[in-house]
N, C-alpha and C positions, 0 to 999 in steps of 0.2 A: 749513382748512374742508373738511368732508366733502360731496362733491357727490353728485348722483343716481347718476352712473355708478359711483362707489366703492361706494355702498350696494347697488346692483344686483349688482355683482361679488361683494361679500361674501355677499349672499343666495344667489346661484347656487352659490358655493363651499360655503357652509354646507349647502345642500340636497344637493349632490353628496356631501359627507362623510357626511351622515346616511344617504343611500341606500347608500353603500358599507358603512357600519357595520352597517346593518340587513341587508344582503345577507350580510355576513360572519357575523353572529350567527345567521342562519337557514340557513346553508349545509347542503345535503343533496343527495344524489344518489339517484335512484330507478332501480330495476331495471326495464328495459323488455322484455328478452328479444328485442331487435331482431335480434341475430345468432344466438344459441344460448342454452344454459342456463348457460354458464360465468360464475362470479363474477369470473373473472380477465380477461375480455374487456371492454375499455373501451367497445366498441360496444354493450354491453348496458346501459349506464348513461347517464342523461340529463345528468349533470353531472360526468363523469369518474369514475375509479375511487374507491372509498371510502377514507377515512382517518379517524383520530379527529377531525380538524378538519372533515371532509366526510363525515358518517356515511351509510352506505348503508342504504336502505330497500327491502325486498323484500315485496311484498304480492300473494299469490295466484299466484305463479309457482313451478314446479318449478325447482330450481337444482342446479348441480354445482360441485365444486371438485376438479379432477383432480390426481392426484399427492399427495404428502405435503406439503400446503400449510401454510406458516406464516402466521398471520393477525396478525402483529405490527403494532401501531399502527393497527388497523382496527376501527371500530365498525360493527356491523350490527344491524338489527332485522328479523326475519323475522315476517310476519304473514299472516293470512288462511288459506286452505287451500293447502297445497303441501308439498313435501318437498325438503330439502337432502340430496344424496347425496355422500358424501366417502369418501376413504381415511383415513389417519391425519391428525390435525390438531394443530398446535402453536399455542397461544394465549398471547400475551404482550402486555402493555401495551394491553389493549383490553377492551371490553365487548360481549358478544353477548347479544341479547334475543330470545326466541321468544314470540310471542303468537298469539291466535286458535286455530287447530287445526293449526299448522305442525308438521312432523315433521323429524327429522334422523336419517338412516340412515348409519352409518359402518361400513366394513368392516375398520377397524383402530382402534388406540387413539386416544382423545381426551385431551389433556393440557393442563391449565390451569397457566400459569406454568412452561412446559417449560424455558425457558432463562432466563438472568439479565437479561432485557430489560424487566422490569416486570411488575406484577401483572395477572392476568386474572380477569374476572368473567363468569359466565354466569347469566342470569336466565331460568329456565324457567317462563314464565307461559302456556304453551300447553296446550290440552286434548289435544294430539297426543302422539306418542311419540318420544323420543330413544333410539336403541339403538346399541350398539357390538358387538353379537353376543357373541362369546366374548372379545373384547379388553377391555383395561383402560379404565376411566374414572378418570384420576388427577387429583386436585385438589391443586395445589401440588407443585412439584418444586424447581427451582433458584430460581424466584420464587414469590410467593404466588399461591394460587388460591382463588376463592370461587365456590361453586355454590349458587344460591338457587332452590328449587323450590316453587311454590305450587299446582300443579295438574298433571294429566296423568300420564304414565308415563315413567320413565327405566329403561332395561334395560341391564345391562352384565355382562361376564364377571366382572370384579373391580372393586370400588370401592376405590380406593387413596388414602389421605389422607396427605399429607406427602411430603417429598423422599426421595431414596435416596442411599446412600453418604454423601458429604460435602455433598450438596445439601440445604440446610436450609430450603426454602420452607415456609411455613405453608399448611395445607389446611383449609378450612372448608366443610362442606356444611350448609346450612340448609333444613329441611323444614317448611313450613307447611301443605302439602296435597299431594294426589296420592300416587302410589306409586313407590318405587324398588325394583326387583327385580334382585338380583345373585346370581351363583354363590357369590362369596366377598366378604366385607367385611373389610378388613384395614388396619392402620396400619403405617407405616414407623417402627418403634420404635427404630431405630439412629441416627436423626437428631434434632437439637435443635429443629427447627421444630414448631409446635403442629399437632395433628391433632384436629379437633373435628367431630363430627356432632351438630348442634343441632336439637332440636325446638323450634319457637316455643311459647310458653306456651299458645296456642290451636290448636296443630297438629292437623289431622285426617289427616295423612299416615301412611304405613306404610313401614317398611324391611323388605323381604322377602328373606331369605337362603336360597338353595336348598341349597348345600353338599352336593350329591350325594345329597340325601335324608336327611342326617344332622342330628341336633339341634345347633343353634348357640347354644342358650340360655346355656350356661356362658361362652362367649366374649363374648357381648353383655353379660352381667352383669359380666364382667371389665372391659370397656370403660367401663361405667357406674361401677364402683368406682374406676377410674383417672382419672375425670373427662374421658374422651374422648367420651362420649355425655352431652350436657347438655340441660337444659330452660330455654329462655329465656336461654341463655348461662351458666347456673348449674350447677355440678357437684353431684351428689347425694351424700348421706352414704353411704360404702361399706357395702354390705350392705342398703341400703334401696332396694328396687325398686318401691315403692308408687306412684310416679308413672307407671309403665309397665304396659302390657299385653304380656306376652311369652308367645307360644303356639307350640307345635310340633304340626303336624297329621299328621306322618308323611312329609311331602314337603318342607315349608319351615318356617322359623322366622320369625315375624312380630313386629316390635317397633313399638309405637305408644304414644301417651299413653293413660292411663286416661280413658275418656269421663266427662265431668261428668254430674251428675244431670240427669234430664229434668224440666224445670219443668212444673208444672200449666199448663193452657192460659191461665189468668188471668195468669200471670207470663211469658208468651212474650216480652214486650218488656223484661224485666229486664236490667240491666247487670251482668255478672259482675265481682265484686270479688275480694278475696283468698280463698283457700280455697273454702268452699262458701257464701260470703255473696254476696248480690245486692242491687241497689238498684233500687227502682221508685217512681215518684211516685204520689201520691193514694191512699194507704191510711191509714185513720184508726182502726183498732182491731186488737187482738190476736186471732188466730184460729189454731186448730189443726185440721187435717183428718186424722183418724185413718184414713180410708178411702182416701186418695189413694195412688198408687203410691209417691210420695216424700213423707214427712211434711215439713211446712214451717211456718214461722211468720213473721210480720212485725209491725212496730211502728209507732208514730206517726211516727217519722222515716224510715219507708220502707225500713228494712233488712230483708232476707229471709234466712233460713237454710234451706237445703234439705239434709236428711239424706241423704248419698249411699248409706247402707246400706238405705234404704227403711223404716226403723223408728226410733222415737224412744227405744227402750229404752236406758237408760244415758246418754242425751244430756242434758246440763245446760246451763243458761244462767245468766248473771249479769245483773242489771238494776240500773240506778242508782236507779230510782224503784219504788214498790210496783206490783204487777201490774195494779192498776186504772188506772194511767197509765204504761205502759212507755215508756221512751225508747230507750236503746241496749242491745242484748243482746249478750253475749259468749259464744261457744261454748267449752265445756270438756268433758272426759270425767270430771269429778268425779261420782261416783255413790254416795257413802257416806251421804248424808243421806236420812232416811226421809220427809221431809215435802215438801209441795208448795212452800211458800215460808216462809222464816224472816226475820223482821225483823232478826235479829241477823246472819245470814250473807248474806241476800239471794240465796240459791240457789233456783232453781225447777226442779223436775223436770217437763219438758214432757210426759212420758209419763203423769203423774198429773193433768194439767189436765182439767177437765170439757169 
């Protein structure tokens, strides 16, 4: 028979276990700066030195990491306004995230996956600046390295992807926004690990290569051809650079994605689909505006096509129903038919519509 004392004991034990479990799952240590600016001084943390199991959070403090520090097995998040100042850094088996307007100023190389101790990831979500001066920013060496940039600025002497010699770590740089400016962008082509610089499909970011003021276009095109520069993780057809805007201004070569067409104001909330198609609710008739900056059309099922060239000349559509009741329009570059619409072929030349 279970008595009151036994039930009470079980309840207390259960509550204690729950508290311990909750404390463990929410483990975190916060930088207080009580002693100095060093990340390595336990006196600067309110719950002991950070580890992967006890992530460190720095918010609004300037911090330092003296010497050539290895951050193996340590998870950090830096946020607010502040600057981390370091010499060389080795990152293995960890994740480092920068938020707010935090900066990182390094006087020597930063290497993700430096040793064979596990993959390293950096998430640059800060409007601030990471800089290595003239030193390397190496992504992947003996272990894998991943650098994700969504905003802000990254500046390095050389951006180096992949391991060296027999060190076959994979290197991945993903750019969704912000700018990365380097003197040289290169791949370690003698190793087997992958080396990818990826623009996300909606990336607004720019890769800027100074190269001593010499044009870097041909090298970047070579990396596109070899599948080392991708869009949304997809390699482009060799020789096809239409997804990119590559420009040399006499001082630097800039690589970015081609900007999509600017929608008329009425379509500001349209959802981008594949190619130049968009989706928008609550449109009930076909319309063509020949005076807009970008010609466009839409149908009863709310599909919109925006001509990226700014003209409808030579642009054709195919419709499943007659023009009086259009349903789904398909874009093509078919331009051989001389009529507006044919019941036999169902081609419509948008340029000739009233």
